[in-house]
Structure formats: C-alpha cells, structure tokens
C-alpha positions as CSV (number, residue, x, y, z in Angstrom):
1,M,40.0,40.3,-25.5
2,D,40.9,36.9,-22.3
3,Q,43.1,35.3,-25.2
4,N,45.2,38.2,-25.4
5,K,46.0,38.6,-22.1
6,P,50.0,37.8,-20.7
7,P,50.3,35.2,-18.6
8,I,50.5,36.1,-14.6
9,K,52.5,33.1,-13.5
10,P,55.7,34.3,-14.6
11,I,55.6,37.7,-13.2
12,A,54.0,36.4,-9.7
13,Y,57.1,33.6,-9.7
14,N,59.3,36.8,-10.6
15,F,58.2,39.1,-8.3
16,G,57.0,36.9,-5.4
17,I,60.2,35.3,-5.3
18,Y,61.9,38.9,-4.8
19,L,59.3,39.4,-1.9
20,G,60.0,36.0,-0.1
21,L,64.0,36.9,-0.6
22,L,63.0,40.5,1.1
23,T,61.4,38.8,3.9
24,I,63.9,36.4,4.8
25,A,66.7,39.5,4.5
26,S,64.6,41.4,7.0
27,L,64.9,38.1,9.5
28,V,68.6,37.6,8.9
29,I,69.7,41.1,8.9
30,L,67.7,41.4,12.5
31,Y,68.8,38.1,13.7
32,V,72.5,39.5,12.8
33,L,72.2,42.3,14.5
34,N,70.3,40.4,17.1
35,I,67.8,42.7,17.6
36,E,63.7,41.5,17.9
37,S,62.1,44.5,15.3
38,H,63.5,48.1,14.3
39,W,60.8,50.7,13.2
40,I,63.4,51.6,10.5
41,A,64.3,48.3,9.2
42,S,60.0,48.0,9.4
43,V,59.2,51.2,7.3
44,L,61.8,50.2,4.9
45,S,60.7,46.8,4.7
46,T,57.4,48.0,3.8
47,I,58.9,50.4,1.1
48,A,60.5,48.3,-0.6
49,T,57.2,45.5,-0.7
50,I,55.2,48.0,-2.4
51,V,58.1,49.2,-4.5
52,I,57.9,45.1,-5.1
53,F,54.6,45.2,-6.3
54,F,54.3,48.4,-8.0
55,Y,57.1,47.1,-10.2
56,G,55.2,43.6,-10.9
57,I,51.8,44.9,-11.4
58,N,53.3,47.9,-13.6
59,T,55.2,44.8,-15.6
60,Y,51.8,42.8,-16.2
61,K,50.4,46.1,-17.3
62,K,53.5,46.5,-19.9
63,Q,53.2,43.1,-21.6
64,N,49.1,43.8,-21.9
65,A,49.5,46.6,-24.2
66,N,49.7,49.2,-21.6
67,V,45.9,48.0,-20.5
68,L,45.3,47.2,-16.7
69,S,42.0,46.2,-14.7
70,I,41.9,46.8,-10.9
71,K,41.1,42.8,-11.5
72,D,44.1,42.1,-13.0
73,G,46.1,44.0,-11.4
74,L,44.8,42.6,-8.3
75,K,45.3,38.7,-9.5
76,T,48.4,39.4,-10.2
77,G,49.4,41.4,-7.0
78,M,47.8,38.9,-5.0
79,A,49.4,35.9,-6.8
80,M,53.0,37.8,-5.9
81,A,51.9,38.1,-2.1
82,L,51.4,34.2,-2.2
83,I,54.4,33.0,-3.8
84,G,56.3,35.5,-1.5
85,G,53.5,34.7,1.4
86,L,54.6,30.6,0.9
87,I,58.3,31.3,0.8
88,S,58.5,33.6,4.0
89,A,56.2,31.0,6.2
90,I,58.4,28.1,4.8
91,Y,61.2,30.0,6.1
92,A,60.3,31.9,9.0
93,A,59.5,28.5,10.1
94,I,62.9,27.4,9.6
95,H,64.2,29.9,10.8
96,Y,62.5,29.9,14.5
97,A,63.5,26.6,14.7
98,Y,66.7,26.2,14.2
99,V,68.2,29.5,13.8
100,M,66.6,31.6,16.2
101,P,64.8,28.9,18.6
102,E,65.1,30.9,22.0
103,F,63.3,33.8,20.3
104,L,59.6,31.8,20.7
105,L,60.8,30.2,23.4
106,G,61.0,33.4,25.1
107,K,57.7,35.1,23.8
108,K,56.5,31.8,25.3
109,E,57.5,32.8,28.8
110,E,56.9,36.2,28.6
111,A,53.4,35.0,27.6
112,Y,53.0,32.4,30.4
113,N,54.8,35.0,33.2
114,Q,52.2,37.6,32.1
115,M,49.1,35.1,31.5
116,M,50.0,34.2,35.8
117,Q,50.6,37.9,37.0
118,Q,46.6,38.5,35.5
119,N,44.9,35.2,36.6
120,P,46.8,34.1,39.7
121,N,44.0,32.2,40.8
122,M,43.8,29.8,37.9
123,N,42.8,25.9,38.4
124,G,44.4,23.0,37.0
125,E,41.8,22.5,34.0
126,Q,42.1,26.5,33.1
127,L,46.1,26.5,33.5
128,E,46.0,23.6,30.9
129,M,43.9,24.8,28.3
130,A,45.7,28.4,28.2
131,T,48.8,26.6,28.3
132,K,48.0,24.7,25.2
133,M,46.8,28.1,23.5
134,L,50.0,29.5,24.6
135,N,51.9,26.7,22.8
136,I,49.7,27.0,19.8
137,S,50.6,30.6,19.1
138,T,53.8,30.5,20.3
139,S,54.8,27.6,17.5
140,E,56.4,27.6,14.3
141,F,53.9,26.7,12.2
142,F,51.5,29.3,13.8
143,I,54.1,32.1,13.4
144,A,54.6,30.5,9.7
145,T,50.3,30.5,9.2
146,M,50.2,33.6,10.1
147,M,53.1,35.3,8.0
148,L,51.1,34.2,5.1
149,L,48.2,35.4,5.9
150,G,49.9,38.8,7.0
151,S,51.7,38.6,3.0
152,L,48.2,38.2,1.5
153,F,46.2,41.0,3.7
154,F,48.6,43.4,2.8
155,G,49.2,42.1,-0.7
156,F,45.6,42.3,-1.0
157,I,45.2,45.7,0.3
158,V,48.7,47.4,-1.6
159,S,47.5,46.0,-5.2
160,L,44.2,47.1,-5.1
161,I,45.9,50.6,-4.4
162,I,48.4,49.9,-7.0
163,S,46.2,49.0,-9.1
164,A,43.4,51.4,-9.3
165,I,46.5,54.2,-9.6
166,L,47.2,52.2,-12.7
167,K,44.2,51.4,-13.9
168,N,44.0,52.1,-17.7
169,D,41.0,50.3,-19.6
170,R,42.1,51.9,-23.0
C-alpha cells in the first residue's frame, strides 16, 4: 500500500514556497508601512497560513485516492513547514541584516536599558555575560533560528488539527 502513495516532496516544495512567500510579503509590508507589527497583519497572516496548510494536505489527500491518515497529513504539513520555515528564516536574516538593521539595534538597546533598570548594581563579569546573551538573542542568526522553530511548531499543530479533520481511512 505504501508503494502507491503519492510523493510528498512536490506538494511540500509547492506549498512550502507559498508559506515562505507569505512570510516575506508580511515582513516587506510591515517594513513599507514602517510598523513593527500589527494585529490585523498577524491575524491575516495566520489565516492565510492555515489555508495554505489546508490546501497542501488536501492536495495530498486528493492525490492519494481521497485517503488520508493523520500520519501522512502530519508528514505533508511538516515538510511544508520545513520548506516555508527555511525560506522565511533565510529572508529574515537578510532582512534584519541589510534591509532593516536598525530594528535589531533598537531591540538590543531597549533590552539593555531594561536590564540596567532591573539590575543597576551589576558588576563587570555579570554585565559582560548578560551583554553577551543579549547580543546572541538579538542577532540575525537567532531571529532566523526562532522563525524556523516557530514555523515547525505552528506547522505541527496546524497539520495535526487539519489532518484529524480531513482524515479518511477508507
């Protein structure tokens, strides 16, 4: 039976690219509008992401003679999330390094000021360690890694729910 299953790769690449492009479009729109985030953009992006996952998993189901197990739906969704997350992470690193470096610098300065307000008596070694951690958590690499992990986590939850809804074991 496993031999007759359609390949997941083309679906994952296709819909994963859509997920990545959605994230890129969101970042570009927020940059053009000169805002950090907006709840409407977040809601629309989340809905669009769920719709993309639905269509991707449903496409796999249609190609598999209208049969879908939760396992296959989850594999399809996670493959889509991985491709989309990688595209998003790469673009985010480029975006925050070259297009909008002032964003991370502002976040770093904001976090440093907050840290100094909460702990004004920090000594040299503590301050050095805290600053090192702050530099790591406000780096392009860290942001890209968190985007990838967030994509995988959200993709897992959404794929699990959609697969449970679309499940059809003949």
